[in-house]
C-alpha angles and dihedrals in degrees: 000000000000131000127197115193123187139145133230133168086275093061144267112329125209115189110186120191120198122197088352089282114062117070126195111187126184138169124220117208121186124223120191123335139291130306097021097028127090142196131239114218110198129191119163109309094342119093120180123194107216130192118202125224124186110226120175090342093306129109113244117195117218122189110232100166144351149190133210118189086351093301115126113230127205113252092247090061095051123099110267105238119195101190133155141164131193146127117286120183088337094309125110104240128189133182130186132182123176119200127182121213110264092000102067128207113010101169138003134175137158140169150133121284119224123193116255129190109285116257129193110241117230112268094019120117114261119246088224107098099177 
């Protein structure tokens, strides 16, 4: 699994690559400030409204709303996301599990992020100004 994280004026982008072929890209956009603020995670036609709790020094994401094709869904119909990120023994660690009501776990992944050389993403302005 590979994860590319970068920011633009549109938000914080997480591009996850599974088995070196399948890419799941999403953009996180903050609204307000902690503790009453929240984040929108957008991927295609799906938007999840996520609250953040701090548990044992780690961020824990909690779905509090969502939209699919612009239609607002009640919280009980949303995927249950158990997601967190934090520092564990000096390493940035993340964990994600997605459960659907009545169906159970559909996807889970976790790991440690290690820094890689910075790469300019296609379509982003270059830092080279000469």
